C-alpha positions in Angstrom: 0.0 -0.1 0.0 1.1 3.5 -0.7 2.6 6.0 2.1 0.3 8.9 2.7 2.1 10.9 5.3 0.1 12.4 8.1 1.2 15.7 9.2 -0.5 17.4 12.5 -2.9 20.3 11.8 -3.6 19.1 8.2 -6.8 18.0 9.0 -6.7 15.3 6.8 -9.6 12.5 6.7 -8.4 9.1 5.5 -10.9 6.2 4.5 -9.5 2.5 3.9 -11.1 0.6 1.3 -10.6 -2.9 1.6 -11.8 -5.8 -0.6 -11.4 -9.3 1.0 -12.8 -12.6 1.6 -13.5 -14.2 5.1 -14.7 -12.3 8.4 -12.8 -10.4 11.1 -12.1 -7.0 12.3 -10.0 -3.9 11.2 -7.6 -2.3 13.7 -5.2 1.2 13.4 -2.8 1.4 15.4 -4.0 -1.3 17.8 -7.6 0.1 18.2 -10.6 -1.4 16.9 -12.4 0.4 13.5 -14.7 -2.1 12.9 -16.0 -5.7 11.6 -15.5 -6.4 8.4 -18.0 -9.2 7.1 -17.2 -11.0 3.6 -20.6 -10.6 2.2 -21.3 -7.2 4.5 -22.1 -4.0 2.8 -19.4 -2.0 4.2 -16.0 -1.4 2.0 -14.8 1.6 3.5 -13.6 2.6 6.9 -12.8 5.8 8.6 -9.6 6.3 10.0 -10.3 8.6 13.0 -7.6 11.2 13.2 -7.1 10.6 16.6 -5.7 7.0 16.1 -3.4 8.4 13.5 0.5 9.3 14.4 1.7 12.3 13.0 5.6 11.3 14.0 6.1 7.8 13.1 4.4 4.7 11.5 0.7 4.0 11.2 -0.3 0.5 11.3 -3.2 -1.3 9.8 -4.0 -4.6 10.6 -6.7 -6.7 9.3 -7.5 -10.0 11.0 -9.7 -12.4 9.3 -11.2 -15.6 9.9 -11.6 -18.2 7.1 -14.8 -18.7 5.3 -16.1 -21.1 2.2 -13.6 -19.0 0.2 -10.4 -19.3 2.7 -9.3 -15.6 4.5 -7.7 -13.3 2.2 -7.1 -9.6 1.6 -7.5 -8.9 -2.0 -7.5 -5.1 -2.6 -6.5 -2.5 0.1 -6.0 1.5 -0.5 -6.2 4.6 1.3 -8.2 7.2 0.5 -7.8 11.1 1.5 -11.3 12.8 2.0 -11.2 16.5 1.7 
C-alpha cells in the first residue's frame, strides 16, 4: 500500500477501502476500527484522526477468520477525503 504522509494540523480525513474474503476486524495502531464481513455492505472504513500518528509509522491490521473462500485481503487502499 502506498505511503500517505500524515502531518499535524492538516485535518486530513482518511478512509480505508478493503476487498477481502473471510470475516474479522480492522485495527488502526491497535484500535478497533470495525468489523469486516465478507458478505456485508461495508467496504470503506473511517480512520479517526485521533488514532493516526503524525510523528511515526501507522499500522493497519486486518484480522480475518476463513470462510468457504478462505481468508485473504484482495485489495486495500487509503483514500484522502477532502
